[in-house]
VONU-902512 format. One record per atom (N, C-alpha, C, O): residue number from 1; x, y, z; atom name. Coordinates in steps of 0.2 Angstrom, whole numbers, plus 5000, padded with zeros to 4 digits. Example, Ala and Ser with C-alpha at 12.3 -4.5 7.8 and 13.67 -1.06 7.14 Angstrom:
2
[node 1 [5066 4972 5039] N],
[node 1 [5062 4978 5039] CA],
[node 1 [5066 4984 5039] C],
[node 1 [5071 4983 5042] O],
[node 2 [5064 4989 5035] N],
[node 2 [5068 4995 5036] CA],
[node 2 [5064 5000 5039] C],
[node 2 [5067 5006 5040] O],
//
This chain:
80
[node 1 [5004 4993 4999] N],
[node 1 [5000 5000 5000] CA],
[node 1 [5006 5006 5000] C],
[node 1 [5011 5006 5003] O],
[node 2 [5003 5010 4996] N],
[node 2 [5006 5018 4997] CA],
[node 2 [5006 5020 5002] C],
[node 2 [5002 5017 5005] O],
[node 3 [5009 5024 5005] N],
[node 3 [5009 5028 5011] CA],
[node 3 [5007 5035 5007] C],
[node 3 [5011 5039 5003] O],
[node 4 [5000 5037 5009] N],
[node 4 [4998 5044 5006] CA],
[node 4 [5001 5050 5010] C],
[node 4 [5001 5055 5007] O],
[node 5 [5005 5050 5016] N],
[node 5 [5007 5056 5017] CA],
[node 5 [5014 5056 5014] C],
[node 5 [5017 5061 5016] O],
[node 6 [5016 5052 5010] N],
[node 6 [5022 5055 5006] CA],
[node 6 [5021 5056 4999] C],
[node 6 [5025 5057 4995] O],
[node 7 [5014 5057 4998] N],
[node 7 [5013 5059 4991] CA],
[node 7 [5012 5066 4990] C],
[node 7 [5012 5070 4995] O],
[node 8 [5010 5069 4984] N],
[node 8 [5009 5076 4981] CA],
[node 8 [5006 5077 4976] C],
[node 8 [5009 5074 4971] O],
[node 9 [5001 5080 4975] N],
[node 9 [4998 5081 4968] CA],
[node 9 [5002 5086 4963] C],
[node 9 [5005 5091 4964] O],
[node 10 [5002 5083 4958] N],
[node 10 [5004 5088 4952] CA],
[node 10 [5001 5088 4946] C],
[node 10 [4998 5083 4944] O],
[node 11 [5002 5094 4942] N],
[node 11 [4998 5094 4934] CA],
[node 11 [5005 5095 4929] C],
[node 11 [5011 5097 4930] O],
[node 12 [5002 5093 4923] N],
[node 12 [5006 5095 4918] CA],
[node 12 [5003 5099 4913] C],
[node 12 [4999 5097 4910] O],
[node 13 [5006 5105 4913] N],
[node 13 [5002 5111 4911] CA],
[node 13 [5008 5114 4904] C],
[node 13 [5013 5117 4905] O],
[node 14 [5004 5111 4898] N],
[node 14 [5008 5115 4892] CA],
[node 14 [5017 5112 4892] C],
[node 14 [5021 5116 4890] O],
[node 15 [5017 5105 4894] N],
[node 15 [5024 5105 4895] CA],
[node 15 [5029 5106 4901] C],
[node 15 [5035 5104 4901] O],
[node 16 [5025 5109 4907] N],
[node 16 [5028 5110 4912] CA],
[node 16 [5024 5107 4918] C],
[node 16 [5017 5107 4918] O],
[node 17 [5028 5107 4924] N],
[node 17 [5025 5101 4928] CA],
[node 17 [5024 5107 4934] C],
[node 17 [5029 5111 4935] O],
[node 18 [5019 5108 4938] N],
[node 18 [5016 5112 4942] CA],
[node 18 [5014 5107 4950] C],
[node 18 [5012 5101 4949] O],
[node 19 [5015 5110 4955] N],
[node 19 [5012 5109 4960] CA],
[node 19 [5007 5114 4962] C],
[node 19 [5008 5119 4959] O],
[node 20 [5002 5113 4966] N],
[node 20 [4997 5118 4967] CA],
[node 20 [5001 5122 4973] C],
[node 20 [5000 5128 4972] O],
[node 21 [5004 5120 4978] N],
[node 21 [5007 5123 4983] CA],
[node 21 [5013 5117 4986] C],
[node 21 [5012 5111 4986] O],
[node 22 [5019 5122 4988] N],
[node 22 [5026 5120 4990] CA],
[node 22 [5022 5115 4996] C],
[node 22 [5018 5117 5000] O],
[node 23 [5026 5109 4998] N],
[node 23 [5024 5105 5005] CA],
[node 23 [5027 5109 5010] C],
[node 23 [5024 5110 5016] O],
[node 24 [5032 5110 5008] N],
[node 24 [5037 5114 5015] CA],
[node 24 [5035 5122 5015] C],
[node 24 [5033 5123 5021] O],
[node 25 [5035 5127 5011] N],
[node 25 [5034 5134 5014] CA],
[node 25 [5028 5136 5011] C],
[node 25 [5027 5142 5013] O],
[node 26 [5025 5132 5007] N],
[node 26 [5016 5133 5006] CA],
[node 26 [5016 5139 5000] C],
[node 26 [5011 5143 4999] O],
[node 27 [5021 5140 4997] N],
[node 27 [5021 5145 4990] CA],
[node 27 [5016 5143 4985] C],
[node 27 [5016 5137 4983] O],
[node 28 [5012 5146 4982] N],
[node 28 [5008 5143 4979] CA],
[node 28 [5010 5144 4971] C],
[node 28 [5015 5148 4968] O],
[node 29 [5006 5137 4967] N],
[node 29 [5008 5138 4959] CA],
[node 29 [5016 5137 4957] C],
[node 29 [5019 5140 4953] O],
[node 30 [5018 5132 4962] N],
[node 30 [5027 5131 4959] CA],
[node 30 [5028 5127 4953] C],
[node 30 [5026 5121 4952] O],
[node 31 [5032 5131 4949] N],
[node 31 [5034 5127 4943] CA],
[node 31 [5040 5122 4945] C],
[node 31 [5046 5124 4947] O],
[node 32 [5039 5115 4945] N],
[node 32 [5045 5111 4947] CA],
[node 32 [5049 5110 4940] C],
[node 32 [5047 5111 4935] O],
[node 33 [5057 5108 4943] N],
[node 33 [5060 5108 4937] CA],
[node 33 [5061 5101 4936] C],
[node 33 [5066 5098 4936] O],
[node 34 [5055 5100 4933] N],
[node 34 [5055 5092 4929] CA],
[node 34 [5051 5093 4921] C],
[node 34 [5046 5098 4920] O],
[node 35 [5053 5089 4918] N],
[node 35 [5050 5087 4913] CA],
[node 35 [5045 5082 4911] C],
[node 35 [5047 5077 4913] O],
[node 36 [5039 5083 4908] N],
[node 36 [5035 5076 4908] CA],
[node 36 [5040 5070 4905] C],
[node 36 [5038 5065 4907] O],
[node 37 [5044 5069 4901] N],
[node 37 [5049 5064 4900] CA],
[node 37 [5052 5060 4907] C],
[node 37 [5054 5054 4908] O],
[node 38 [5053 5065 4911] N],
[node 38 [5055 5064 4919] CA],
[node 38 [5052 5060 4922] C],
[node 38 [5053 5055 4925] O],
[node 39 [5045 5062 4921] N],
[node 39 [5040 5058 4924] CA],
[node 39 [5038 5051 4921] C],
[node 39 [5037 5047 4925] O],
[node 40 [5038 5051 4916] N],
[node 40 [5040 5044 4912] CA],
[node 40 [5044 5040 4916] C],
[node 40 [5043 5035 4918] O],
[node 41 [5051 5043 4915] N],
[node 41 [5057 5039 4919] CA],
[node 41 [5055 5037 4927] C],
[node 41 [5055 5032 4930] O],
[node 42 [5054 5042 4929] N],
[node 42 [5051 5039 4937] CA],
[node 42 [5046 5033 4938] C],
[node 42 [5047 5029 4942] O],
[node 43 [5041 5034 4934] N],
[node 43 [5036 5029 4933] CA],
[node 43 [5040 5022 4931] C],
[node 43 [5039 5017 4934] O],
[node 44 [5044 5023 4927] N],
[node 44 [5049 5016 4925] CA],
[node 44 [5053 5015 4930] C],
[node 44 [5056 5010 4930] O],
[node 45 [5053 5018 4935] N],
[node 45 [5058 5016 4942] CA],
[node 45 [5065 5019 4942] C],
[node 45 [5070 5015 4944] O],
[node 46 [5066 5024 4939] N],
[node 46 [5072 5029 4941] CA],
[node 46 [5071 5033 4947] C],
[node 46 [5065 5036 4947] O],
[node 47 [5074 5034 4951] N],
[node 47 [5073 5040 4956] CA],
[node 47 [5077 5047 4954] C],
[node 47 [5082 5048 4951] O],
[node 48 [5073 5051 4956] N],
[node 48 [5075 5058 4955] CA],
[node 48 [5074 5063 4960] C],
[node 48 [5069 5065 4962] O],
[node 49 [5080 5066 4962] N],
[node 49 [5082 5073 4968] CA],
[node 49 [5076 5078 4965] C],
[node 49 [5077 5081 4960] O],
[node 50 [5073 5078 4969] N],
[node 50 [5069 5086 4966] CA],
[node 50 [5070 5092 4972] C],
[node 50 [5069 5091 4978] O],
[node 51 [5073 5097 4969] N],
[node 51 [5073 5103 4973] CA],
[node 51 [5067 5109 4971] C],
[node 51 [5066 5111 4965] O],
[node 52 [5063 5111 4976] N],
[node 52 [5059 5114 4975] CA],
[node 52 [5062 5121 4975] C],
[node 52 [5066 5123 4980] O],
[node 53 [5060 5125 4968] N],
[node 53 [5064 5131 4969] CA],
[node 53 [5062 5137 4973] C],
[node 53 [5065 5143 4973] O],
[node 54 [5057 5135 4976] N],
[node 54 [5053 5142 4981] CA],
[node 54 [5057 5140 4988] C],
[node 54 [5059 5145 4991] O],
[node 55 [5059 5137 4990] N],
[node 55 [5063 5137 4997] CA],
[node 55 [5069 5132 4996] C],
[node 55 [5073 5132 5000] O],
[node 56 [5070 5129 4990] N],
[node 56 [5076 5123 4991] CA],
[node 56 [5075 5119 4995] C],
[node 56 [5080 5118 4998] O],
[node 57 [5070 5116 4996] N],
[node 57 [5068 5109 5001] CA],
[node 57 [5069 5104 4995] C],
[node 57 [5068 5105 4989] O],
[node 58 [5073 5098 4998] N],
[node 58 [5074 5093 4994] CA],
[node 58 [5071 5086 4995] C],
[node 58 [5071 5084 5001] O],
[node 59 [5069 5083 4990] N],
[node 59 [5065 5078 4992] CA],
[node 59 [5068 5072 4986] C],
[node 59 [5070 5074 4980] O],
[node 60 [5068 5065 4986] N],
[node 60 [5069 5060 4981] CA],
[node 60 [5062 5057 4980] C],
[node 60 [5058 5054 4984] O],
[node 61 [5061 5059 4972] N],
[node 61 [5055 5056 4971] CA],
[node 61 [5056 5047 4968] C],
[node 61 [5060 5046 4963] O],
[node 62 [5053 5044 4972] N],
[node 62 [5053 5035 4970] CA],
[node 62 [5049 5033 4966] C],
[node 62 [5051 5027 4963] O],
[node 63 [5043 5037 4965] N],
[node 63 [5038 5034 4961] CA],
[node 63 [5033 5039 4958] C],
[node 63 [5035 5045 4959] O],
[node 64 [5028 5039 4955] N],
[node 64 [5025 5043 4953] CA],
[node 64 [5018 5040 4949] C],
[node 64 [5019 5034 4947] O],
[node 65 [5012 5043 4948] N],
[node 65 [5008 5041 4942] CA],
[node 65 [5005 5048 4939] C],
[node 65 [5007 5053 4940] O],
[node 66 [4998 5047 4936] N],
[node 66 [4996 5053 4932] CA],
[node 66 [4994 5057 4937] C],
[node 66 [4990 5061 4935] O],
[node 67 [4994 5058 4943] N],
[node 67 [4991 5063 4948] CA],
[node 67 [4995 5064 4953] C],
[node 67 [4994 5070 4956] O],
[node 68 [5000 5060 4955] N],
[node 68 [5003 5060 4962] CA],
[node 68 [5010 5058 4962] C],
[node 68 [5012 5053 4959] O],
[node 69 [5015 5062 4965] N],
[node 69 [5022 5061 4966] CA],
[node 69 [5023 5058 4973] C],
[node 69 [5021 5059 4978] O],
[node 70 [5028 5052 4971] N],
[node 70 [5029 5049 4978] CA],
[node 70 [5037 5050 4981] C],
[node 70 [5041 5049 4977] O],
[node 71 [5038 5052 4987] N],
[node 71 [5043 5054 4990] CA],
[node 71 [5045 5050 4992] C],
[node 71 [5043 5045 4992] O],
[node 72 [5051 5050 4996] N],
[node 72 [5055 5046 5002] CA],
[node 72 [5054 5048 5008] C],
[node 72 [5055 5045 5013] O],
[node 73 [5051 5055 5008] N],
[node 73 [5050 5057 5016] CA],
[node 73 [5042 5058 5016] C],
[node 73 [5039 5057 5011] O],
[node 74 [5039 5060 5022] N],
[node 74 [5033 5062 5023] CA],
[node 74 [5033 5070 5020] C],
[node 74 [5036 5074 5023] O],
[node 75 [5028 5070 5015] N],
[node 75 [5025 5078 5013] CA],
[node 75 [5018 5081 5015] C],
[node 75 [5017 5087 5014] O],
[node 76 [5015 5076 5019] N],
[node 76 [5010 5079 5023] CA],
[node 76 [5009 5079 5030] C],
[node 76 [5011 5074 5032] O],
[node 77 [5006 5082 5035] N],
[node 77 [5004 5083 5040] CA],
[node 77 [5001 5076 5042] C],
[node 77 [4995 5075 5040] O],
[node 78 [5004 5072 5045] N],
[node 78 [4998 5066 5049] CA],
[node 78 [4994 5069 5054] C],
[node 78 [4996 5073 5058] O],
[node 79 [4987 5067 5051] N],
[node 79 [4983 5069 5057] CA],
[node 79 [4982 5063 5062] C],
[node 79 [4981 5057 5059] O],
[node 80 [4982 5065 5068] N],
[node 80 [4982 5060 5074] CA],
[node 80 [4976 5058 5077] C],
[node 80 [4975 5055 5082] O],
//
């Protein structure tokens, strides 16, 4: 089972990969330094270091699907 707290939604718009907001600093509409072909490589099993341009926080992407990126660390606050 995929741990939901390690996922973050993304969108591809005209060849650019965006997230609605940064999971670390909260900046809106962040353009990620990823290309759609890299998304396919990650889906194929390649890991990718992602540095958010807004706050320079780093995560390693280990998998993704058409809607969510899966990181090696939690990106969401866990509700208890």
